[in-house]
N, C-alpha and C positions, 0 to 999 in steps of 0.2 A: 374192425375193431373188436377186440376180445371183450366178453362180458365181465370177466373177472380173472384174477390171478392170485396165486398164493404167495404169501410172504412168510417164510419159516422163521419164527422167533423161538429159539430153544428155551421153552418154558416147560420143562418136562417133555411131554409128548404133544403139547398144544401148538397149533399153527393158527395164525390170524388171517382171516379172509379179507382181502382188500379189493374192492370193486373199482372199476373205472370211474364211477360216480364219486367214490370216496376221494380218489386222486383229483378229480375235477374240482370238488369242493375245497380240498386243501390248497390247490393252486389259486382258486379265487380268494381264499382267506389271505394267502401270501401276497397276492397282487394288491388287495385292499390295504394290508399293512404297509406295503412299499409306497402306496399312494399317500398314506396318512403320515408316515414317519420317514424322514430321510435316513439313509443308511450311513453307518460309520465308515469312513474311508481310512482313518488312521487313529491311533490312540497312543499316548505316551504319558510318562510321569515327568513332571517338571520339578526337579529337586529344589530349585531356587525359590519357588513359590509354594512348595509342598501341595501341589494340585495334580490331579489326573486330568488330562486334556483330551477330549474326544472331538475329532474333526469330522463334520458331517458333509454329506454330498451336496447340501444346499449352500455350502460355504460358511456355515456357522460353526464356531468352536464352543463347546460346552466344557467348563472346568469345575471341579469340585474337590474339596479336601478328602483324602482317603478316610478320615474319621467319620465321614457322612455316609459311607457305603458299607453294607453288611459284607463281612469277609475281608475287608481292607482296614478296618478300624485299628488293628494292632500291628499292621504291617510296617516293616522297615523300608527305608528308601531302596535298598538293594533288591528287596522282594518286589517292589513296585516297578522297577526299571524294565522288567521283562513282562511286556503286555502285548497281546495279539488281538486283532479283529477277527471275529468268527461269524459263521452263519450268514454269509453274504452281507455283512455289515449290521446284522441284527444283535450282535453281542460283542462284548470284550472279555477277554480271558487273561487271568494272571496265573501262569503255570506254577510258579513257585509257591503260590498260596492255594492253588486249585479253586480259585474263586471266579465265578462268572457273573457278569452284570448284563442285563437286558437293555439295549439302547433305547427302545421306546419307553421303558420305565425311567431311565435316566432323564430323558426329555421331559417326562411328566413329573419328575422329582421323586419318584418311587425308587428308593435306594436299597430296598431289602424286602423281606417278607412282611406281611401285615403284623405278625407278632413282634418282629424285631423293630419295625417302625413304631408300633404302639409303645414298646418298652422305652425307646429313645424319647418319645414325646412325653411319656410319664415322668421320666427322669429329669427332663428339662423343666417341666412344669413344677415339680417338687423342689427344684433348686432355685426357683425365682424368689428374689427378695424385693418386696415392695414395702412402702411405709404402712400400707393397710395391713399387710400380713404380719409385719413386726408389731404393730399396735395390737392386733388380735392375739398374738402370742403372749405379749405382756399382760393383757387382760386375763387370759387363761391362766397364766402363772399366778396372778393375784388370787384366783379362785382355787388354788391348790394344784394347778396343772391339769394334765390330761387325766380323765377318770381311769382308775385301775380296771383291768380286765378281771372279771370274776370267773372262777372255774365252774363249769357245769357239773 
């Protein structure tokens, strides 16, 4: 067994040294991921329900609206019809959109980056209409509304 080998990544003149231990650790991480999350076997867009459907190796199908996933939120049905399973079932890819989704993330309900998810959550929270929020808004209006910002 060799101690190490070189993987040439054209980054100017740099090469990255990868050892057999690095490869063994990566393989262990991959095996742990496979044990925890089932792989995607197939993915498709269902135009009738406007949902992306991911079929997993454990027999479960997960579906979600494209608007819930980063990169798919403004997609047309024709862009969503072309979908591929990638990375031994770890991802799904929409070539017409150049959008990738990570299957373990989909299983856990993480449909985008932290920043994107936070912006979606904030937008949803700000749009909520409750009787309490309406009453507070009316009371603030009686007091002259929101205080004006002062210039520094």
